[in-house]
Backbone bond lengths (Angstrom), bond angles and torsions (degrees), N, CA, C in turn:
res aa  C-N    CA-C-N  psi(-1)  N-CA   C-N-CA  omega(-1)  CA-C   N-CA-C  phi
1 M - - - 1.547 - - 1.469 105.91 -
2 P 1.507 118.29 140.10 1.356 120.17 179.47 1.561 110.49 -66.99
3 E 1.325 111.55 152.72 1.623 112.88 -178.84 1.489 111.10 -64.96
4 S 1.323 120.80 -32.50 1.459 121.67 -179.49 1.497 112.48 -63.32
5 N 1.318 116.78 -41.57 1.534 116.14 174.25 1.464 114.29 -66.34
6 I 1.273 118.56 -33.98 1.482 122.63 179.36 1.538 104.52 -63.57
7 N 1.325 121.44 -45.33 1.459 122.56 -169.86 1.674 102.09 -76.57
8 Q 1.176 120.21 -30.95 1.564 118.34 175.19 1.524 104.74 -61.87
9 S 1.319 115.87 -51.73 1.544 116.17 -170.62 1.498 109.21 -62.18
10 E 1.361 118.28 -39.26 1.369 121.86 176.33 1.562 117.52 -60.72
11 M 1.436 110.04 -35.72 1.456 118.49 178.84 1.592 109.09 -70.05
12 V 1.309 117.97 -43.58 1.416 126.56 177.89 1.457 109.81 -60.04
13 S 1.307 122.19 -42.57 1.401 133.36 -177.80 1.496 107.53 -66.05
14 A 1.365 113.94 -48.31 1.494 116.23 179.37 1.534 116.09 -60.68
15 K 1.445 107.82 -43.60 1.463 118.33 -176.06 1.607 104.07 -65.19
16 S 1.318 122.05 -41.27 1.388 120.15 179.04 1.432 116.17 -60.19
17 G 1.421 109.81 -43.61 1.522 114.85 179.63 1.494 112.03 -68.51
18 S 1.374 115.49 -37.70 1.494 114.74 169.86 1.409 117.24 -58.64
19 A 1.327 119.11 -42.54 1.466 121.04 176.56 1.503 113.69 -64.97
20 L 1.203 111.25 -35.61 1.599 114.47 177.80 1.433 109.74 -68.16
21 E 1.233 121.13 -43.43 1.457 125.57 -177.97 1.611 107.45 -59.64
22 R 1.372 114.03 -47.78 1.537 122.09 -176.30 1.580 105.60 -64.67
23 S 1.353 122.49 -36.96 1.379 122.35 176.66 1.450 113.83 -65.23
24 L 1.464 111.65 -48.80 1.396 109.08 179.09 1.509 116.94 -64.46
25 L 1.274 115.38 -32.25 1.543 124.01 177.79 1.571 108.69 -61.94
26 R 1.397 112.49 -45.64 1.456 115.70 -179.99 1.479 111.67 -67.07
27 S 1.429 116.95 -42.91 1.611 117.27 177.71 1.538 107.15 -66.78
28 T 1.164 128.26 -32.30 1.489 131.12 179.98 1.531 106.19 -62.93
29 A 1.393 114.10 -55.77 1.473 124.32 -177.80 1.541 106.53 -61.14
30 A 1.330 124.87 -41.84 1.435 125.72 -176.62 1.508 106.47 -65.80
31 I 1.276 117.12 -47.91 1.507 117.58 -175.31 1.665 110.21 -64.61
32 A 1.340 111.28 -41.17 1.456 116.15 -178.81 1.569 105.61 -57.93
33 L 1.426 115.72 -47.88 1.529 117.06 -174.18 1.529 106.54 -67.04
34 I 1.299 122.47 -36.35 1.438 123.66 -177.05 1.580 109.20 -61.11
35 V 1.474 109.36 -50.76 1.458 111.81 -174.22 1.577 109.44 -68.05
36 F 1.213 117.61 -40.67 1.560 121.44 176.96 1.407 111.39 -59.74
37 G 1.267 121.82 -46.13 1.484 129.22 179.50 1.535 110.84 -64.91
38 A 1.281 114.44 -42.76 1.467 112.53 176.16 1.574 109.83 -63.68
39 A 1.443 116.76 -48.44 1.447 116.76 178.04 1.461 117.60 -53.63
40 M 1.351 112.46 -43.38 1.394 114.96 -179.84 1.598 112.14 -71.11
41 G 1.278 114.17 -27.12 1.488 116.77 178.63 1.659 109.85 -70.08
42 F 1.253 112.46 -30.88 1.466 120.68 178.41 1.521 110.59 -69.73
43 V 1.414 110.35 -49.77 1.554 114.89 176.64 1.646 112.55 -63.52
44 S 1.242 114.44 -38.03 1.420 119.49 173.88 1.544 122.71 -55.89
45 F 1.384 103.21 -43.28 1.554 117.92 172.42 1.466 114.64 -59.79
46 E 1.334 113.11 -40.38 1.455 115.73 -179.28 1.447 110.40 -77.47
47 L 1.356 121.83 -24.61 1.443 120.24 172.49 1.479 112.11 -76.82
48 V 1.367 124.86 -34.49 1.407 129.87 173.56 1.647 104.63 -61.54
49 S 1.219 121.01 -43.67 1.383 123.78 -173.72 1.571 109.06 -70.99
50 N 1.365 119.28 10.49 1.460 126.14 178.45 1.540 115.64 48.83
51 R 1.455 117.28 30.33 1.359 122.26 178.54 1.544 111.99 -64.05
52 F 1.481 111.85 -31.23 1.385 117.80 -177.49 1.520 111.36 -104.69
53 G 1.378 118.25 19.01 1.405 118.43 -175.88 1.503 111.79 112.94
54 N 1.283 119.50 -169.80 1.519 121.75 179.80 1.501 111.80 -79.37
55 T 1.396 122.46 80.00 1.275 131.55 -174.48 1.573 113.80 -111.25
56 D 1.235 117.92 21.66 1.486 128.51 -171.32 1.534 106.88 -53.13
57 T 1.341 119.66 -53.69 1.582 123.66 -172.77 1.426 105.18 -61.36
58 L 1.324 120.22 -55.29 1.437 123.26 -175.32 1.563 109.02 -59.44
59 G 1.194 116.54 -38.06 1.589 119.15 -170.71 1.471 103.47 -75.49
60 L 1.358 125.95 -36.31 1.388 128.62 -179.71 1.522 112.55 -66.17
61 F 1.353 111.91 -41.47 1.459 120.94 179.58 1.604 106.40 -61.20
62 L 1.359 110.70 -58.01 1.392 112.75 -178.29 1.590 117.76 -60.65
63 F 1.253 118.40 -31.96 1.479 124.10 173.91 1.538 111.10 -61.69
64 G 1.342 113.64 -37.61 1.460 118.21 -172.90 1.641 102.58 -74.83
65 L 1.399 111.81 -41.32 1.502 110.81 178.07 1.517 114.50 -72.31
66 A 1.361 117.20 -28.03 1.481 115.03 174.56 1.547 113.22 -72.44
67 G 1.433 113.27 -27.98 1.562 111.42 169.80 1.468 113.59 -67.23
68 C 1.260 116.30 -39.97 1.486 122.75 -179.59 1.617 110.60 -59.59
69 I 1.274 114.78 -41.13 1.420 121.79 -178.86 1.477 113.02 -72.88
70 F 1.387 118.02 -46.63 1.374 123.74 -179.29 1.580 110.57 -58.75
71 V 1.350 113.74 -55.32 1.483 121.47 -175.87 1.536 104.79 -61.02
72 T 1.367 124.27 -39.91 1.418 119.36 176.95 1.455 115.40 -56.96
73 G 1.331 110.58 -41.08 1.499 117.46 179.89 1.460 114.60 -59.44
74 V 1.478 115.72 -47.35 1.333 125.83 176.17 1.543 111.10 -61.32
75 S 1.394 117.14 -42.72 1.355 115.68 -175.35 1.555 114.96 -73.25
76 L 1.326 114.36 -13.94 1.489 121.16 177.70 1.570 108.76 -65.09
77 F 1.317 117.90 -24.21 1.439 114.68 -178.67 1.509 114.42 -80.35
78 F 1.276 111.21 -11.03 1.599 118.30 -178.60 1.581 117.09 -120.69
79 L 1.382 112.96 -24.23 1.492 119.10 -173.12 1.462 110.00 -125.03
80 R 1.321 115.55 161.85 1.507 120.49 167.54 1.490 114.58 -68.05
81 L 1.311 114.82 159.96 1.470 117.00 -169.58 1.555 111.12 -57.68
82 P 1.324 121.67 -48.39 1.476 120.68 -177.99 1.497 109.96 -58.97
83 H 1.410 124.96 -43.68 1.414 121.66 173.00 1.487 118.76 -65.39
84 A 1.392 116.42 -30.95 1.386 118.67 -179.29 1.462 106.66 -72.94
85 I 1.380 123.02 -40.43 1.488 121.92 174.53 1.505 113.69 -58.22
86 L 1.456 115.85 -40.19 1.492 117.53 177.41 1.567 106.95 -62.33
87 V 1.232 120.96 -43.89 1.428 120.53 -176.87 1.526 108.92 -60.26
88 G 1.246 111.03 -42.68 1.567 119.08 -179.69 1.519 112.21 -59.22
89 I 1.294 114.12 -42.79 1.500 120.51 -177.44 1.527 105.65 -68.67
90 I 1.392 122.71 -39.90 1.402 119.21 177.63 1.535 113.34 -71.75
91 A 1.246 116.39 -22.50 1.583 120.86 175.78 1.475 108.95 -71.13
92 A 1.326 125.16 -27.35 1.518 122.37 -170.64 1.506 107.83 -59.59
93 P 1.365 119.73 -58.42 1.542 116.20 179.71 1.473 113.05 -60.45
94 L 1.237 114.53 -35.64 1.588 114.62 -175.52 1.601 105.48 -71.56
95 S 1.359 120.11 -25.61 1.394 111.76 175.77 1.592 117.45 -72.24
96 V 1.424 112.71 -30.30 1.432 119.50 168.08 1.403 116.72 -61.93
97 V 1.251 115.19 -44.29 1.655 119.87 172.35 1.425 105.04 -60.72
98 L 1.311 126.06 -47.09 1.386 127.81 -176.71 1.578 111.62 -57.05
99 L 1.335 114.51 -41.16 1.462 121.72 174.10 1.526 115.16 -61.21
100 F 1.362 112.52 -43.47 1.417 115.03 171.65 1.440 119.74 -60.47
101 V 1.410 114.91 -43.84 1.388 119.90 173.65 1.554 114.33 -61.26
102 L 1.183 119.03 -36.60 1.564 124.14 178.41 1.439 105.79 -66.96
103 F 1.425 118.36 -45.56 1.451 119.09 -174.21 1.505 109.55 -62.57
104 W 1.412 124.59 -48.38 1.412 127.13 178.34 1.372 114.49 -61.19
105 V 1.368 115.83 -43.14 1.529 118.71 177.80 1.479 110.13 -61.06
106 T 1.289 116.74 -47.77 1.517 119.94 176.01 1.584 116.60 -63.15
107 L 1.259 114.93 -31.88 1.522 121.46 172.95 1.462 113.76 -68.07
108 F 1.312 117.84 -47.19 1.520 123.96 176.12 1.491 110.59 -69.91
109 T 1.241 117.27 -31.02 1.587 118.36 177.89 1.584 109.27 -69.08
110 T 1.446 112.42 -40.20 1.404 116.20 -179.57 1.463 114.25 -66.95
111 V 1.437 112.31 -44.71 1.476 117.93 178.33 1.420 107.91 -60.33
112 F 1.350 123.97 -43.18 1.457 121.41 177.20 1.353 115.65 -58.31
113 Q 1.313 119.49 -46.45 1.415 126.12 -179.46 1.548 113.05 -65.44
114 N 1.331 116.82 -29.51 1.385 118.68 -176.38 1.559 115.26 -98.83
115 R 1.325 111.96 6.66 1.403 115.97 -172.43 1.525 124.67 -57.91
116 H 1.428 108.20 -20.14 1.498 114.80 -179.54 1.561 113.07 -102.40
117 H 1.368 113.22 1.47 1.530 122.70 -167.50 1.554 107.44 -66.62
118 Q 1.241 123.08 -55.76 1.448 125.20 -176.34 1.558 109.96 -70.37
119 A 1.324 120.12 -29.36 1.421 123.62 172.34 1.567 107.93 -63.44
120 F 1.375 115.25 -44.08 1.484 112.88 174.85 1.464 119.80 -66.40
121 A 1.375 114.40 -17.80 1.571 115.91 173.81 1.398 107.83 -69.78
122 A 1.245 125.37 -30.14 1.503 129.66 -173.93 1.621 104.62 -93.41
123 N 1.232 126.90 -36.48 1.445 129.88 -172.66 1.496 117.44 -93.48
124 G 1.458 110.12 -23.22 1.522 114.51 -165.87 1.651 104.18 -111.11
125 V 1.147 122.28 22.67 1.517 122.01 178.57 1.618 108.15 -62.39
126 S 1.291 111.31 -31.66 1.552 114.39 -175.70 1.444 113.12 -67.25
127 Q 1.358 113.36 -26.24 1.477 122.26 -174.88 1.619 111.03 -88.24
128 I 1.469 113.66 -7.80 1.468 110.81 -179.89 1.496 102.60 -119.43
129 Q 1.269 110.62 110.71 1.579 122.84 -168.24 1.624 108.86 -55.60
130 P 1.258 121.65 -52.64 1.443 117.94 -173.35 1.616 110.96 -71.27
131 A 1.339 111.24 -29.42 1.508 110.08 173.83 1.516 109.33 -70.71
132 R 1.275 122.38 -38.92 1.433 122.01 -179.89 1.690 113.31 -68.28
133 Q 1.273 114.30 -25.60 1.382 124.90 173.81 1.490 115.34 -71.78
134 M 1.407 110.29 -40.10 1.500 114.36 177.21 1.423 113.34 -73.25
135 D 1.266 121.06 -24.65 1.441 130.33 169.80 1.416 106.65 -61.93
136 E 1.351 127.97 -44.35 1.361 128.18 -173.10 1.517 108.55 -77.14
137 V 1.246 119.04 -31.76 1.498 119.17 -179.37 1.389 116.32 -82.40
138 F 1.315 117.15 -37.30 1.602 121.97 -174.56 1.503 109.70 -112.78
139 D 1.411 106.59 150.13 1.491 110.76 -175.58 1.573 112.47 -86.08
140 E 1.283 116.21 -17.14 1.417 121.48 -178.05 1.497 111.40 -131.11
141 C 1.267 120.89 105.52 1.460 135.58 -177.41 1.274 120.77 -131.63
142 H 1.388 126.82 120.83 1.414 125.67 -178.13 1.547 107.00 -113.67
143 H 1.380 109.05 145.44 1.564 117.24 -179.15 1.528 110.93 -125.23
144 Y 1.270 113.40 136.43 1.449 119.98 173.10 1.456 116.36 -157.17
145 I 1.341 119.32 171.71 1.437 123.91 -174.64 1.476 110.29 -113.09
146 T 1.464 117.15 128.29 1.433 119.77 168.84 1.544 105.30 -119.09
147 Y 1.391 108.90 178.67 1.406 116.54 -170.01 1.616 113.52 -128.70
148 G 1.338 113.10 132.15 1.377 118.13 173.04 1.455 108.80 -96.02
149 K 1.291 117.67 -169.26 1.519 124.72 178.98 1.604 115.32 -55.02
150 D 1.265 113.60 -47.77 1.513 126.40 179.16 1.449 116.47 -131.86
151 F 1.273 121.27 23.75 1.500 124.60 -171.72 1.418 111.08 -162.91
152 Q 1.315 113.41 161.50 1.408 127.42 -179.54 1.559 109.18 -101.03
153 L 1.384 117.54 145.58 1.405 114.17 178.39 1.607 103.89 -124.93
154 F 1.200 117.42 137.45 1.456 127.17 176.89 1.562 105.36 -94.93
155 N 1.316 112.74 121.66 1.532 118.63 -176.83 1.415 107.85 -115.17
156 S 1.313 115.22 137.14 1.446 123.35 168.40 1.548 105.38 -126.91
157 V 1.355 112.19 135.85 1.477 114.90 173.92 1.583 107.11 -132.93
158 A 1.458 105.32 125.50 1.505 112.62 178.01 1.480 112.08 -105.54
159 Y 1.279 122.03 136.96 1.379 125.51 173.99 1.604 118.39 -111.81
160 F 1.231 122.99 122.74 1.399 121.90 -163.55 1.575 108.64 -154.68
161 G 1.348 113.77 157.05 1.500 119.60 178.32 1.452 118.02 64.46
162 D 1.314 115.00 16.98 1.541 123.95 -175.19 1.535 112.23 43.77
163 R 1.322 115.57 34.24 1.437 120.69 177.94 1.606 111.19 -158.54
164 Y 1.218 117.77 -21.16 1.503 116.84 -170.44 1.521 110.52 -113.23
165 E 1.418 111.22 156.34 1.376 115.22 167.48 1.463 104.78 -141.91
166 L 1.341 116.46 136.08 1.505 122.48 174.14 1.496 112.61 -114.44
167 T 1.258 118.74 127.63 1.475 127.69 -172.56 1.629 101.54 -112.79
168 M 1.355 112.90 127.92 1.487 120.90 165.50 1.536 111.49 -116.33
169 Q 1.235 113.64 132.75 1.433 122.58 175.31 1.558 112.08 -127.53
170 V 1.486 110.48 135.32 1.476 112.85 -175.92 1.511 103.19 -150.52
171 P 1.398 116.92 130.02 1.529 117.81 175.77 1.519 108.57 -63.76
172 V 1.431 110.83 140.91 1.503 114.39 179.98 1.603 108.29 -140.95
173 S 1.347 118.65 151.27 1.303 126.18 169.15 1.632 112.02 -98.03
174 I 1.246 115.90 119.63 1.505 118.46 -171.88 1.587 106.74 -101.57
175 K 1.247 118.10 122.52 1.500 118.90 174.72 1.427 117.70 -100.09
176 S 1.409 113.74 -26.39 1.522 122.06 -171.54 1.389 108.37 -164.06
177 K 1.342 115.93 177.67 1.511 115.52 177.95 1.570 112.65 -65.03
178 T 1.377 114.70 -24.18 1.414 111.64 177.95 1.557 115.58 -120.87
179 S 1.271 116.61 15.19 1.428 120.19 -177.30 1.492 109.37 -137.00
180 G 1.390 108.09 136.03 1.447 124.67 -173.97 1.424 119.96 -173.98
181 S 1.275 124.44 165.81 1.394 126.19 179.70 1.560 114.71 -143.04
182 V 1.326 117.73 150.37 1.359 121.26 173.48 1.636 110.20 -78.41
183 T 1.493 110.53 128.10 1.472 113.54 178.50 1.627 114.39 -108.85
184 G 1.210 113.26 7.70 1.517 116.25 -175.66 1.584 112.86 -162.67
185 E 1.365 113.06 -177.70 1.525 114.60 -176.47 1.484 109.03 -85.46
186 P 1.389 110.22 141.52 1.467 111.98 172.35 1.576 115.52 -68.59
187 K 1.276 116.54 156.69 1.475 120.08 171.11 1.521 103.20 -131.04
188 F 1.412 108.36 149.81 1.525 115.38 -177.05 1.548 103.17 -125.83
189 Y 1.440 111.67 148.54 1.365 122.82 177.73 1.496 109.12 -138.31
190 L 1.395 114.75 115.06 1.546 117.73 -174.21 1.527 97.29 -112.68
191 N 1.468 110.77 125.42 1.449 121.16 172.79 1.403 117.17 -118.90
192 E 1.332 117.46 129.99 1.491 123.33 175.95 1.463 111.12 -91.53
193 I 1.376 114.85 129.25 1.469 115.73 -178.91 1.693 111.40 -93.23
194 E 1.231 110.04 138.91 1.610 114.93 -173.65 1.542 102.10 -93.11
195 S 1.287 118.19 -50.59 1.366 118.97 -175.44 1.524 112.90 -152.00
196 I 1.314 126.35 164.15 1.429 133.01 -179.11 1.602 108.29 -140.75
197 T 1.276 106.94 117.22 1.528 115.77 175.70 1.450 113.67 -102.43
198 V 1.401 121.10 127.89 1.400 124.50 175.91 1.499 109.35 -108.85
199 F 1.330 119.71 118.61 1.527 120.52 178.44 1.464 114.61 -88.06
200 P 1.291 115.61 159.42 1.547 118.47 -177.11 1.488 109.71 -57.02
201 S 1.269 120.07 -26.02 1.455 120.15 179.01 1.550 115.65 -74.60
202 G 1.339 108.94 -9.89 1.381 111.77 177.57 1.650 112.03 104.50
203 G 1.306 110.18 -10.93 1.472 113.73 -178.10 1.588 110.34 -72.04
204 V 1.280 112.80 160.55 1.547 121.31 -173.08 1.602 106.67 -126.14
205 S 1.247 113.68 121.94 1.534 114.93 173.60 1.621 106.25 -119.90
206 T 1.276 115.61 126.99 1.358 127.19 -172.55 1.629 108.91 -115.48
207 S 1.274 114.30 136.21 1.498 124.42 178.85 1.507 106.71 -117.57
208 Y 1.325 119.38 136.11 1.351 128.34 -176.76 1.556 110.67 -110.82
209 S 1.405 114.25 151.71 1.412 118.94 173.35 1.495 111.22 -115.96
210 R 1.250 117.75 -91.42 1.472 123.30 178.34 1.532 115.94 -77.73
211 D 1.342 116.45 148.53 1.516 121.20 170.43 1.483 109.65 -142.11
212 L 1.356 115.79 163.77 1.294 121.10 171.80 1.589 114.73 -155.04
213 H 1.361 113.20 132.23 1.456 118.81 -174.68 1.478 106.51 -107.16
214 F 1.294 117.19 132.73 1.504 117.02 172.76 1.511 110.79 -153.80
215 G 1.335 118.36 175.23 1.440 131.36 -174.03 1.559 115.27 -97.52
216 S 1.327 108.07 -166.34 1.467 117.66 -176.03 1.555 111.27 -72.40
217 A 1.260 115.59 -31.37 1.579 120.95 -173.55 1.528 101.61 -72.39
218 E 1.199 122.64 -46.61 1.523 121.31 -178.32 1.494 107.75 -67.56
219 W 1.372 122.19 -45.64 1.436 124.47 171.85 1.547 115.56 -48.40
220 Q 1.236 119.68 -37.07 1.439 122.89 -178.77 1.469 109.32 -63.63
221 K 1.540 111.78 -39.32 1.492 111.27 179.51 1.472 113.49 -70.65
222 V 1.405 119.67 -32.90 1.467 119.67 175.44 1.560 113.58 -65.81
223 F 1.410 108.61 -36.49 1.473 111.56 -177.13 1.429 111.65 -70.09
224 E 1.433 120.31 -43.77 1.348 122.16 -178.22 1.573 112.85 -70.41
225 S 1.328 114.07 -16.96 1.488 113.11 173.47 1.592 109.65 -95.94
226 K 1.198 118.68 5.94 1.581 126.29 173.39 1.485 107.85 74.96
227 G 1.318 118.36 38.12 1.547 118.37 179.08 1.410 112.65 102.71
228 D 1.227 132.21 3.84 1.449 130.02 -177.50 1.643 106.92 -83.12
229 F 1.223 113.83 108.90 1.531 123.95 179.90 1.395 112.21 -82.90
230 S 1.377 117.48 -11.40 1.492 115.32 171.13 1.527 115.81 -64.68
231 T 1.312 108.83 -17.99 1.645 109.42 -179.27 1.480 106.47 -70.54
232 I 1.228 120.63 -18.42 1.517 118.99 177.00 1.596 114.17 -110.49
233 G 1.332 112.84 13.18 1.463 118.75 174.55 1.448 112.01 92.29
234 F 1.199 122.85 20.82 1.608 120.56 -172.28 1.690 100.41 -126.70
235 D 1.179 115.37 113.04 1.469 121.26 176.80 1.452 109.05 -88.86
236 I 1.414 121.07 131.63 1.372 134.87 177.64 1.507 111.70 -88.48
237 K 1.326 116.78 117.46 1.448 124.71 175.14 1.541 108.80 -61.07
238 P 1.316 120.90 135.40 1.473 123.92 -176.53 1.523 111.41 -80.03
239 T 1.378 118.37 -18.24 1.460 119.88 178.81 1.436 116.01 -98.17
240 G 1.318 123.87 144.84 1.431 128.43 -175.06 1.430 103.77 -90.89
241 V 1.456 110.56 -171.43 1.440 122.73 172.54 1.505 108.71 -123.43
242 A 1.310 116.55 153.85 1.450 123.80 179.19 1.548 111.26 -68.21
243 N 1.346 119.59 146.09 1.343 130.51 -178.78 1.601 116.65 66.68
244 F 1.347 115.20 27.54 1.413 117.99 -172.08 1.495 109.71 -63.13
245 Q 1.390 112.07 -40.98 1.457 117.68 178.77 1.528 117.15 -59.95
246 K 1.303 115.00 -32.07 1.411 124.52 171.06 1.528 109.67 -58.88
247 H 1.235 113.22 -54.72 1.481 114.72 173.46 1.531 118.70 -53.76
248 V 1.197 115.30 -40.83 1.460 124.14 -179.57 1.563 106.09 -62.75
249 D 1.263 117.49 -48.45 1.483 121.94 -175.24 1.565 104.47 -68.34
250 A 1.221 124.05 -48.95 1.475 130.30 -177.72 1.702 108.18 -60.40
251 S 1.350 113.33 -23.37 1.406 117.05 -178.11 1.546 117.65 -88.58
252 R 1.296 109.94 -11.77 1.524 115.53 -175.44 1.444 111.63 -58.87
253 P 1.346 121.97 131.23 1.440 128.08 175.81 1.639 115.21 -55.48
């Protein structure tokens, strides 16, 4: 074979090998950027959700940077590096806008889904046995809904003896303003107030002393004895504390 043909074959082979290496390098870099951008996006979303405190500013910055990195990685599969970087830079502010849109959509969706919950707290007491029983035993009892990670909690708080507050929490499934059901076991928290301070501004500060946590079996003893907590080993002091009604008013949901 002529020497010129051999040299041309070697050059073609070298170019093909070099092109393959560049293609593999670009693909590897693109995948690395995509994975890193996605991971950073997840972390920044957690920061924006305030799971670790008030970290909105840092979270937004990282989310924009994550969008830039992620889009740059995707663009590398289709564009040259300078163009891919340019697309990534453009994607950064768009990522922040997308996050705001997702936030508001999620917020409005949650509000719409939960629109009947507080109404059920007022209308559905008869369907929540421990809440109904607390209404029977105590003169002042407030009911409201709070939220866990994946569930709703029906809360009943009774104030009595000018010193005590009893909180009951039970998971519920709410279907409408007047329809719902218990989905778990109720828990009870009895707190004894030591003192209540009312500030000139109207603010109220409450100090607690003793407390007791118990379940439905103990509550049945208290209910059947018409509010006698000594049946479960907790003696109620006969004297109240000053400003108790101020504490009650400040504690209203």
